[in-house]
N, C-alpha and C positions, 0 to 999 in steps of 0.2 A: 688189275693192279698196274700202275704206270711203270714204265721201264726207267731204269736208273738214268740213262742218257737223257731222256725226256725231262725228268725231274731236274737234273743238273742244268740243262739248257734254260729251263724256266728260272731256276735259282740264280743263275749268273746275271739275269736281267735286273734283279733286285738291287736297290741301292746298298751302299756299304753297311749301314747300320742294320738293315733288314737281313743281309747275309750274315752279319755277326750274330744276330739274334737266332737265326736259323741254325748256325753252327753250334751255338751254345745249347740249343734245345736238342740237337742231334747227339751231341756229346753227353748230355744229361741222360738221354734215353739209353745210351750204352752203359753209363755208370750205374743205372738203376735197372738191373736185369729183370726184376720182378714186375716192372711196368707200373710201379707205385709212385711215379712222379720223380721230380728232381731230388737230388740228395741235399740234405741240410749240411751245415758246416761240419758237424760231427761225423756224418757219413763220408764226406770227402776226406776228412782227416784219417778215418779208418782205412780208406782205399790207399792213401799215400803211405800209411804205415805198412800195410800189406805189401805194397810195391817195394818199399825200402827193404823189407825183410826178404822178399824174393831176390832182389838184386844182391844183397849181402850173401845169401845162400849160393847164388850163382858164382859170386866172387870166390867164396871158400871152396866151392866144388871145381874151380878152375875153368868155369864156363865164360868168365869175363875177366878183364884185366883192369887194373887201376891206372888212371892217367893223372899226372900231376896237374893241380889247379892252374899253375902258371902256363902249362902247355894248352890247356883248354881255353884260357883267356886269350892267349896269343892267337889261337886258331879262330876264335870268335871275332877278335879285332880284325884279323885279315879278311874274314868273310864279310864283315860289315863295311869295309872300305869301298 
């Protein structure tokens, strides 16, 4: 089994489009834990719904705090400058 650092070193030599495809495939492998291939649109939607529900539960349990959209946009603008 190759070591992570070796794989990373080889991946960084790929051109941008190949790295993007590799990243998509790796993310798809995480999203499909049964190993049955990439998720379809409905599967992705189910994952987002589950994530939104988890975040809402965290908010109601006091594990996270709400941030005003204007504050988020201002911070994003500042980071993108």
